N, C-alpha and C positions, 0 to 999 in steps of 0.2 A: 503494500500498500503506499509504504513513505516513496519508493520509488515512483511510483505511480504519480503522487504530488510532486515531485522535484521535477519529473519530464515536465507535468504541467506546465509547473512553475519557468523553466526553460522555455518553452511556447509563448507564453506569454510575456518573455522579455523580448525575445526575436521578434515579437510583433510590435513591440514598443519600441525597438529603435529606428525605424522609417520614422517614426511620430518623431520619438529624440532630435535629430536629424533635421528634422522640418522646424521644429523649436529652436534649434539653435541659428538656422540660418535666417531664421526670423527677428531673432535676437538681435546678429549680427547686421539686418538690415536695419533694425529698429535704432540698435548704436551710431550707423553710419547717417541716418535722417536725422537724427538728432542733433550731432555735431555738424552739419549741413544746416539745419535749422540754426542751432548757434552762430553760423557765420553767417547766415543771413540776418540774423539781427543784429549782428554788429556793423554789417554793410548798411542795413537801413538809418543806424543810429549813427554813424559817421558822416551818409547823407543828409540827414537831418540837421547835424550840427553845420555844415557846409552850405548848406542852404539857409538855416539861421545867421551866418556869416556873412552869405551874400545879400540878404535884405537888409540887415543892417548896414552896409557900406553903400546898396545901390537905391534905398529907397520902395520902391513897390516894382512889381513888375506883372504883366498877365502873360496866362499860360492859354494858350490858344489848343483847340485840338486840330489836327489839320486831317481831312476827310481820305475816307482812299476808295480809289474804283474797285470794285470787286469784278 
């Protein structure tokens, strides 16, 4: 009986391996995305600071949307 339970346990563990691989892969992708988000947040902060600096130096400006031909 003990051997049967060990065998069943090994089958369960073998079945979990692909799931564990997916979990590890998704975890790595999540870490990559979090790093990218931090980088983009830093870039946005830098651009906001630059924009504030330009506003202070140059007064006001107008942003125009340029229509595109589709």
